[in-house]
N, C-alpha and C positions, 0 to 999 in steps of 0.2 A: 375497230378495236378501241377499247377505252384507254385513255391516256394513263400513264403511271401516276400523274398528279391526281386523277379522279379516284384511283384505287388505293392511294396511300392512306394508311390509318391516321385519323385525326386524334393522335394521343393527347394533345394539349386541350382537347375539347371534352375529355372524359369528365363526368359529373364529379364535383368535389366530394360528395358522400361516398362514391366508389373509391376514390383515392384514399379517403380517410379509412375506409374499411380495410384496404390493402395495407396501409401503413400501420394500422393498429395491430396487425398480425406479425409485424417484423420484430425480431428479437435481437438483432445485431445493429449497432449504430452505423456500421459501414454501409449496410443496405439502405438504411433510412436516409443517410446523407446523399447517396446516389439518387434515390427517389426525388429528394428535394432539388437536386441539380437539374432535373429535366426541363422545367419551365416555371414561370412565375405563378401560374395557377396551381401547380402541384405544390409549390412551396407554401402557398396560402392555405391549402387544404391539410398540410402536414407541418404545423408549426413546431419549433424545437421543444416547447414546453409539453407537447403531447407525447414525447417519447421517453421511455424509461428503460435503460439497459438492465436486464435481469441477470445475465451471465457475464461475469468479469472476464477481462483480458489479462494475459500475463505479460508484464513488462520484461522483455528478455535482456540478458546481460549486455552491457553496452560500454562504449568508450566515452567517458565524461567530457573529453575534449572535442567530441563531435556534437553537432546539433541535431543528429538523427537518432530516433528511438524506434525500436521494432516491438510489436506486440503480437502474441499468439492468441487467437480467439477460440475459446472452448466450444462455441456454438457452430462455427463454420470450419474449424480446423485449418484456418488460413493465417498467414503472417502478414500484418499490415505495418508499413513503415511511415512514420510521420517525422517531419522536420520543423524546427523552430529555432531561430537565432537565440531565443531566450533559454534554450537548453544547453547551449554550448558552454563548456566549462563548469557545469553544475551537476552535482550528485543528487539523485533521487533517494530520499530517506523513507518514503512511504507514500501512500495515497489515501484519500478519503473524500467522499462526496463529489467525485469526478475531478478532483484536483490532485496533481503531483506536488509533493512537498519537496523543495529543492534547496540546495545551498552551494555557494561557490567557495573558492579558497580564501576569500576575505571574510568568510562567515556571514555573508549577506544571504538571508533566508527569503524565499519567495514561494508563491503558489502559482501553478501554471495548469491551465486546462489545455491539453495538447490537441483536443478536437476543435475547440473554438479559438485557440491561441490567446484566450483571456489571461492576463498576468496581474498578479497582486504582489507588490513589494512590502516586506515587513522590516522593522528596524534591524540594523546590523548588530550582531552579537559582539559585544565588547568585553564580556566577562563570562567565563565558564564556571560551573559549580566547582568549588575547591581550587579555583585559580584566582590569583589576584587580577586586577584590571590590566589589560594588555592592549596593544595596538599593532597594526600590521604594516609591514614594509614590503613593497614589491621590488624584487631585484631584476636586473637586466635580463637574466635568464628565464624570467617568468615565474620563478618560485616566490611564494609568500613566506615571510618570516614574522613570527610574533615576538614582541619584546615585553618583558616584565620588569619588575623592580630589580635594582642592583645589577643591571646589565644582563640579566638572564635572558636568553633567547633560544629559539628553536624553530625547526621547519614545521609549517602548518601541515597537519595530517588529517585527512577526512575521518579517520578512526577516532579523532578526539571527540566527535559527536556520535552517540550511539543510536538515539531515536529522535525523530521529530514527528509529532503527532498533531494532526488537525482535529481538534476535539469537537468542533461544531461547524455547521455549514452556513453559508450565506448565498443567496441566489444571485446577488449583484452588488456592486458597490453602491451603497445607499441603505435602503431599508434592511434592517437586520444585520448589517455589517458589523455593528458594535458587539454582536454576540459571537463573532468568530474568535476562537481561542486556539492558540498553538502552544504546545509544550515541547521542551528540548531536554534530553538527558545526555550526560557525557559518561565516558567509560569509568566504571567502578565508583561513581559518586552517588551518595544517597540523596543528594539535592538535585533540583531541576529548575529550569527556567520556564517562565510562562509569559505570554504576550497576548493581549486582546487587540482587536483590530485598531481601536482608537489610541492605543498606547504608543508613546514615543520611545520607550525603552523596555527591555526585558526585566522581569521581576524574578529574583532568586527566591525559591521556596524550599523549605526543609520538609522532606517527606516523612520524617521521624524514623525511617529505616536506619539500621546500623551498618548497612553494606550497600553495594552498588545495586542499581535497578536493572532487572533482567528483562522485564516487559511491562507495557502499560497500554491501557485502552480506556475509552470512554463508554460508560454504560449507565443508562438512566440518569443522565446529567451529572454523574459523578466520575471522577478519575480513579481507576483502579491501577495500582502499581504492585508488582511482585519483585522482591529482592532476590539476589542470587543465593541467599540462604533459605528461601521458601516463605519468608514472611510476606504478608499481604497488608497493604495500606489502602484505605479509601479516602479520597480527597474531595471534599465538597468544593465546587467551583463558584457557587453563587450563594449569598451576595458577596462573600469574600472567601478566599482560599483557606481551607481548614483541613488538615490531615489527621487521620486516626488509624492506629494499628488495630487490626481485627485478628486476635489470636486463633479464633475458631476456623479461619480460612487459611491457616498455614498449609502449604502444599504437602500432600501426603506422599510418603515413600521416598525412595532415592531417585534422583534425577540429575541429568547433566545440564539441561536448560529447560525453561518453561515459558510458554507463550499464551497470552490472552487473545480471545477473539469473541465477537458477538455474532451468533448464528441463530437465525430464526427468532430474533428478539431475546435470546437468552445468552448469558455469559458462559463461555466455554474456556477451559484451561487444558492445554496440551503439554505434557511433560516428556522429558528425554529428548532424543534427537530424531532427525528424519531417517526413515528406513532406507537402506541401500538396496537398490535394485540390481540383482545379479543376472548373469546370463540365463536365458530361459524364462525370465519374468518373475522369479521368486524373490521374496523379501529377505534380506540378510537377517539372520537370527540374532546377531550380536547388537543390532540397533533396533530398539523397540520404542513404541509410543503408548502412552496412556491418556485417556480422554476423560475429563470431568465436567460436570455441569453444576452451576451455582444453584443451590436450593435454600429456601428460607421458610420458616414457619411463623415469621413475624417477630420472633424473639431472638432467634439464633440462625446464623448463616453457616452453611457447610458445603463441602464438595461431594457430589454424588458421582461415582464412577460410571461411565458409559461403556457398554460392551462395544467392541469394534465390529459392529454388524451393519454399519451404514445407516443407523437410525438418525444420525446427526451429520448430514453432509458437510464436509469441510474442504476448503482450499488451503493448501499448505505450501510453504517454502521453508528454507532453513531457519528463518526467524520471523515468520508471519503466519497468522491464522486469519482466514477470511471466510465469509459466508458463501455457501453454494446455493444457487437458486433451486427452486423446485424442479426445474427442467433438468438439473444435473443430478442424476441418481448416483448414489454411492459417494465415495470420496475421491478427490483428485489431489495429487501431490506433485510438487515440482522438485527435482533434485539436480545437482550438478555432478557430473561424473566424468572421469577420463577413461575412455575405452581404448582397446588395443589399436583401433584404426585411426586414433587421433594422436598426433605427436606430443612430445613433452611440453610444447609451448601452447597447446590448445586444450580446451575442454569442451564437452558437449552437454547442453542442457536438454533434458527430456521432460515431457509431461506424461504422467502415467495415471491410469485409473486403477485404484486398488479395490479388489473384490475378493473376499474370503481368502486373504493371505496371498493372493496372486496379483500380478501387475500386468496391465495391458497398455502398451505404448500407444500414445497418440502421435500423429504425424507432425512433430515439431522439429526435432533433430537440429537444434541451433548450435553451431560451432563458433566459438569466439576464443580470443587469446586468454591466457590464464589470469591476466590482470583486469579483465572486464568486471564491471560492477553489476549487482543485481542477483537474482530476479525479484520481482514483487508483483502482487496482484493489484489490478487497477480496474475500476468500474467506470467506463466512459459516460460522459454526460454532455448534453447540448445546452444545458442551462448556464 
């Protein structure tokens, strides 16, 4: 009888071109990481730079005092949990280019890649739009207090910051790092903060809006901002910051909220609020959404309404629009709802696929306490 040693498959001796062929067909970073963990020869055949995640994960609601974060994969319908000490005590305000944009109670902003654990610290925010300069004090009970002029003080609240956007990517600390730009908006202020990688402090910028900023995104190297009154401003980032109000892009119709997103290389605007999913999978009639795409004839820009027929796949949360990959047919939405089987202290997050006015639940069913933060779409990266 042949020994078990003689019949055991020699997985580590598979030709590199075969490993590359297999790895090139992988669509989820979790599978790619497992393949690279097999042995040194497999890692060499499947370098991190060769993988691109096409279908985002959903960062599920979380407790910011924990260092653990859980993600729901649209491609595998599995939930993955990742831990990092750099996440403890930090709130995630969004993600871009494979990075989570986070901030702690002392207003220290940082970028974290939860897959590779790469961490980039940015200058601490010492001034908010429409606030005078302030400083922080940490009390014995762990709470942070900000102090302003004439003895005015108050408890630090994560809601004081509304959006933090990573406007551009960098592959590593070094080449291209100087092009990394982060912007910060605060509640009901028409001004925002901006910081490039090499800056030692944040710069206060006037958006020229006359109201608070509802949403912002980067599109074709320019920053687009929409006010809560529907006004739209385009801000050139290079070679210097310059904001301009564009009257023709005023948000059409009545809306409660509006959100920007870049989908398939085009700028998309979603107005109103998330649809509520009722028992049986129907969409609540009182909560509707309208979809618009930016069009330009070279002289004038305008919003063209899109029919809700799946021609523009979107990933949605209560305050975020992201791009769906080609493999994701139709639209996906995330919503947070309290169901009868969940008590008053907990809510359940579901992911649904919306098709022709109907909703099909995906197997997420994430239950957390009511004070959990999130969710947000996140595209993993090994770079």
